Steps between C-alpha positions, in 0.01 A plus 500: 500500500409439139475138394605418148263311271745211456519431875339183622229502765755372754740784418223760523386367837861497617537867405194603704601289798861617495408869486261467793755299699773758443276796581356348816779280635842531334521879464530578873725199559736589217520870585575413863787276389635773275497767771664258746742379231423140595465198278132451419448153652144576606411596142668186367295286737180672392579461128593136555165431662335633185705260284677781316841333501362216291396713203767353270513153654301213343204352683695177533730673748237700686491810280249668273693543175226349285243758617713810555807473278742786435201735482393405851856535629515850350165593657627397841830684464325813374273503803767400756722785379243755609564382855876484444522122552550364148873424542493154668194401297656583165846358571346172617292482183762581237812434706424144594154366420498571125850367446429186698176439312670525160849369575484290817469122504212321668691447825591870523144607429355268763757615753454876470193607301227395750673695777533800270133484412417513872728800553728297729798531267600843373705519184789719389679524165874575501665631186667835560858488632749768608645512149213363292181701465356567156775277361365209695677238289828624651417375852807366679354280775593137439360154564750216474381138487635281778336160496135531591534866597607834359739728689379855453693822550402856421280792591157622392381858537173695508278198561139577593381310809862394549494458877153352533477250216502125548593385149740681269514448126866558419721505193869417504781453253572130449737531205791729419534364147492795254293294256238433769499870586453591137208257472352611836550150637714615794223554758295256705188554712456376858234514767678565831328476836540731795733350756737342248847499665725763346204705375405812693370856479796732464316827543170683492470804276340812640264602222209734561305348216525156662363590843320202646693264274854370509741576222843360564818328398575129522826312532600144415820379668567138403129434525413140416184447302381155393481419130131428557449877550614578147231611254544341160837387377835663555526791258124557478512801731491774238208337321310469828586855602385653172184291487391645834564864413169549319289409802738690727463818296123469485484447875729798547266712289192398701611661831603811309144529372368455853718793607366703207151459640616640832655798321169577330307444824711740707525758223122506455444513876722804542382680190138469612553574869783753516370858487739773390419851380135437577451187289609134480838461338335253262316793339831617358527374143869413521426266793221339303752441221730325749226260604390444140856402405516260796174334401620463141828339607320273745245372248764434235738329745229280644362403159842403364588302811179298509525435128845353568345287774231379264755400237713325764197306622442387142849351504655757269853631533470862611848656527394819320166534678662440840779750430258768380281441806779550746678778312198719436352448845828574680573817305140615537495442876813712542319791334176436686661481843675833441177667389303349788738650755464830316121475528525412869751770585675451833266214586670293232816491712329375817534136608130485581453479125674244277627739232864511607513120499323487163730757343814324620352171388429653159868571453590146603239362259700655216796286608367167631413209267690665217585869492304726270807520276534122479131464417528761226789308346293182519205672335721641228645161415200276547240755395662576167549127443136418574379789284749427224243416234281799587803731495627391160587818304271605218626446147543843345556630148488834321146564379523566124221760506584687820876446483518437877583181694187314616414154635414265214336222700629205302841453346524451123622171362859446603766497231791259512827681570793428267768736634587745776384803301143374515532481880640853493187613316289376791718689751474813288122470484490471880683833519210656307222358719665462843771768506760450770405138572697184432339180368506158660575200283134401529401849383706450184349156439152654503591653163724244332535124476841409637663247731657609827844393381478698176363805677791502744742451210355791303488732804863427578591571137315834518680585822839427343414733210388773740137482386347364820543556873443191716423468869611171647394316813657192654272300270626666180359778282202655673424819304595652167470834321620663181791741538512830313714332237249218487210738443693669220582163347138383510328805349565851370438787744162587347362162608507599865324837460179509699319832460132507603244655270429791733863621492560786256754394234616861476636471852704193422863498390 
């Protein structure tokens, strides 16, 4: 596949090697596991021998983080997904290795990371609970300090690699104090090993999209975990959880992109080799449009995802880039999988092809690692905040020649306000140039020199007189506008007339 110009030589070589390895070795192994619905231990062994599990682990602990980075991890997950074996690889990377690297102490790193790098220790991340999904901060499982141990009780649900993992990164409530909850200081992170008394697999979920991989539920019944297994300090859990979401979402996007490639591959194969009505079905323009749309979505998804990887490797915070990567890729794959089955006809429903698994996985990809709805909310909040300066509204005024509202570029010198009627004049002017819109307090201060305290005082006075309508938030006055009475108070009716030059005066009344 295409190598981006910012990739290092090591990352480019890794891409070539990984593709060849998947095509020649992992593809038959992974497909066999999927058809048999067996955990892909053979594939894990093969990937471990290639050093893939060490992509995000520093050289000091036997990994290759310095050479491969998040970009390399994404390359490996993209390729492994084509064979349907990315699950254990990804969950070990973002579910244990990354969190240990960034939040574990030296003893914890030395204990677990070398074994992870060798593929001897599979990781699993446990967040979702029976009653806590998208609202993950509401998890109910508890960890209570008892000397040198914590007593843990609760249940975790929908955990990838649940029954086969060796080390579980878990989050539990360690405080019921409302103030801690409000400050997100109520959760704590732990690394819990398989075989811990009181910790067991409660059930395995039958999920077609997870064939060849375990997805299951976990239970903690008075499980005792040593304090030495805690990551960070008590109450650091939410911070640790959130800090790992960016890499998790990127490494969830990478397998999606691998599945996109398979969609394009099988669609092209069938459109070129399926003859109907005396010609290949790919000669039909509407089918060509389907493939063109797939290619467009694939290129955009892949570009965005690897840009996010690049930024992450530079040490930047990438919550928006990671969210966009996962959101766009997941939604695109859902569309692509549907269209691929349409291109393949009845063949798309056969188990000898991976399309049913890919389509079901596409739906799950819109839920795991943050639902599409949650990611959209995140993008709305963080995206508008990051773009705040670029999205600052244009200053507008009525052009004296054209008599229409236009952007003016730069505000005139601000006049000092002496009373509420001068504030009302600003609100009235906004009615002329931005009809139907309120003004923020900062909008008003673009036009006049006034302190926050005086502005609030004058707006309240206008409201009491019926000249202004105010919208309040929990922080105080948020928006303001002139009422009809206020507009009449500020100017005579003729002031607000706005008749363009092309309108015939004889038609006016």
